[in-house]
Every structure is written in C-alpha cells, then in structure tokens.
C-alpha positions in Angstrom: 78.9 115.8 140.0 82.3 116.5 139.0 85.5 115.9 141.4 86.5 119.5 141.7 82.9 120.7 142.6 82.7 117.7 145.0 85.9 118.6 146.5 84.8 122.3 146.9 81.7 121.4 148.6 83.6 119.4 150.9 85.9 122.4 151.9 83.4 124.7 152.4 81.5 122.6 155.0 84.3 121.6 156.6 85.4 125.2 156.7 82.5 126.0 158.4 82.6 123.0 160.4 86.1 123.5 161.6 85.5 127.3 162.1 82.9 126.8 164.3 83.7 123.8 166.7 87.4 123.2 166.1 89.3 120.3 165.0 88.8 118.2 167.7 85.1 118.6 168.0 84.4 118.3 164.4 83.7 114.9 162.8 83.8 113.1 159.5 80.1 112.3 160.1 79.1 115.5 160.6 80.6 117.2 157.4 79.3 114.2 155.6 75.7 115.0 156.9 75.8 118.7 156.0 76.7 117.8 152.6 74.2 114.9 152.2 77.2 112.4 151.3 78.4 109.4 152.7 80.9 109.6 154.9 83.0 107.3 152.2 82.9 110.3 149.9 84.9 112.2 152.2 87.3 109.9 152.5 87.7 109.1 148.8 88.9 112.5 148.5 90.8 113.1 151.8 92.9 109.9 153.5 92.2 111.3 157.0 90.7 114.2 159.0 93.9 115.7 159.1 94.3 115.9 155.5 91.2 117.8 155.2 91.8 120.3 157.8 95.4 120.8 156.4 93.7 121.8 152.9 91.1 123.7 154.8 94.5 125.7 156.4 96.3 125.8 153.3 93.2 127.5 151.5 92.7 129.9 154.2 96.3 130.8 154.3 96.3 131.0 150.8 93.4 133.6 150.7 95.7 135.7 153.3 98.7 135.3 151.4 97.0 136.8 148.2 96.0 140.0 150.1 99.4 140.3 152.0 101.2 139.8 148.4 98.8 143.3 147.3 100.0 145.2 149.9 103.8 144.1 149.6 103.5 144.6 145.6 101.6 148.1 146.2 103.3 151.3 144.6 103.2 152.9 148.2 107.0 153.9 149.7 108.3 151.3 151.7 107.7 152.5 154.9 103.9 152.8 154.1 104.3 149.3 152.7 105.7 147.6 155.7 103.5 149.5 158.2 100.2 148.5 156.1 101.5 144.9 156.0 101.8 144.8 159.9 98.3 146.2 160.3 96.5 143.9 157.2 98.5 140.7 158.5 96.9 141.0 162.1 93.7 141.8 160.7 93.5 138.6 157.9 94.8 136.5 160.5 92.4 137.5 162.9 89.4 136.2 160.6 91.6 133.4 160.0 89.6 131.1 162.7 91.3 127.9 161.3 94.8 129.1 161.6 94.0 130.1 165.0 93.6 126.1 166.2 97.3 125.9 164.8 98.8 128.3 167.4 97.3 126.1 170.4 100.4 124.6 171.9 98.7 120.7 173.0 97.5 121.1 168.7 101.1 121.9 166.9 102.6 119.1 169.7 100.1 116.2 169.0 99.2 117.3 164.9 102.8 117.6 163.2 100.5 117.6 159.8 100.2 121.0 159.8 103.9 121.7 160.2 104.6 121.9 156.3 101.6 124.6 155.6 102.9 126.7 158.8 106.5 126.8 157.6 105.2 127.7 154.0 103.7 130.6 155.5 106.6 131.3 157.2 108.9 131.2 154.0 106.2 133.6 152.3 106.1 135.8 155.2 110.0 135.9 155.3 110.3 136.4 151.3 107.8 139.2 152.0 109.9 141.3 154.9 112.7 140.8 153.1 111.6 142.3 149.7 109.9 145.3 151.9 113.1 146.3 153.7 115.1 145.4 150.5 112.8 148.4 149.1 113.1 150.8 152.1 117.3 150.2 151.3 117.1 151.1 147.7 114.8 154.0 148.8 117.4 155.4 151.1 115.2 155.5 153.9 116.0 152.2 155.8 119.8 150.9 156.6 120.5 147.6 158.2 123.9 145.8 159.3 122.3 142.5 158.9 118.9 142.6 156.7 118.5 138.7 157.4 118.4 138.9 161.1 116.4 142.1 161.1 113.7 140.0 159.0 113.9 137.2 161.7 113.4 139.3 164.3 110.2 141.1 162.7 109.3 137.7 162.3 109.6 136.6 165.9 107.9 140.0 166.8 104.9 139.5 164.6 104.3 135.4 165.9 104.6 136.3 169.3 101.5 138.5 169.2 99.3 135.8 167.7 98.8 133.7 170.9 97.4 136.8 173.0 95.5 138.5 170.4 93.8 135.7 168.8 93.8 132.8 171.4 93.1 135.1 174.2 90.7 137.2 172.6 92.9 140.4 172.9 93.0 141.8 169.5 89.6 144.1 169.5 90.8 145.1 172.5 94.0 146.2 171.2 93.7 147.1 167.5 94.4 150.9 168.0 97.5 150.5 169.9 98.3 147.5 167.2 98.2 150.4 164.4 100.2 152.9 166.8 103.0 150.0 167.2 103.5 149.0 164.0 103.9 152.7 162.9 106.1 153.0 165.9 108.0 150.1 164.4 108.1 151.2 161.4 109.4 154.6 162.2 111.9 153.1 164.2 113.6 151.2 161.3 113.6 154.3 159.3 117.4 155.3 159.0 
C-alpha cells in the first residue's frame, strides 16, 4: 500500500474515532485495530496521538475553510455574503466535531499543539471578514472608522458563541434565532 493511501486510511479511521469518542478516550491501539495494522504503522506516519489529532483537525478545518471561501467569493452583494458567511460558518462548525474538542478549556490548556491550527483558522477568518467588509465599503453600503477593529469585534462575537452552541448543544435550539441575529448584525453594519 502506498504511503499517501495508508495515511488517508489512518486519517479516516482517526477522524471516526476522535469524532465518536473524543481525543482523551481514543487510543492509537483502537485506530490501528480498526484499520487492521500494527500500531507501529501509525507511529511511522505520526509521532504521537497529538500529531494525528492535529492532522485530523487540519483536514476538518480545511473543508470548513474551502466551503467558507466559496461564500466569500460569491458574486452576491457584500451584505448577503456577510449574512451567508455567518450562517454557513456556524453550520459547518456545528458539524466539525473534532473542532469542538479544541473548545474545551481543559483541552486547550493541556494541549498547545492545536494552537497553530486554530491560529491559522483565525487568520483565515480575519482575512475573510476584512475582505467582506472592504467589499461592502467599495459597494458603498458599509462604512467603518476602523475596519480592523470591526473585524476583531466580529471575530470575538462569532467565537464567543461557539462554546454554548457546540459544547452545550444549543445549536439546534437556537438555529432560527441565529439566522435572525446574523441578519440583524448585517443590517446594523449597513451605512
């Protein structure tokens, strides 16, 4: 079996196990048994469970980023794009179970290995928010005294909703309110 193929099989199995049991309860032994390989095969490709989880998280967020980029690059007007982005972001992250694991305070305190992946995602989002707000300014529908501060506030806002929605399982309960809130926020930004 070629290296990329076995790595893909490992990632697929690890994604399943981490999603179902979480980082703490998943073992490299279980993943190895699932793919009918010796544990050494996993360690040949990944030095640790942390490194494997990091790769799973990168791939999960890569999918999220790809879908969000489609929203940002759409031909819709800036206000529609911004509204769609808010909603699509929450929808995608709701489905990103391994990302939820990184939101747990005790996880992030103990395992700094996810910091780089999370920072990369934050940078991606910061750039997207800037791009969407700048598009709104160019269209004449948005105006900001300090666009960078507005981007930072938007990031704080969307990030602050993650723990209650994803860890406390409030997403389904508030899905319609989230839609209304996204529309309210976008209208509030309008010049």
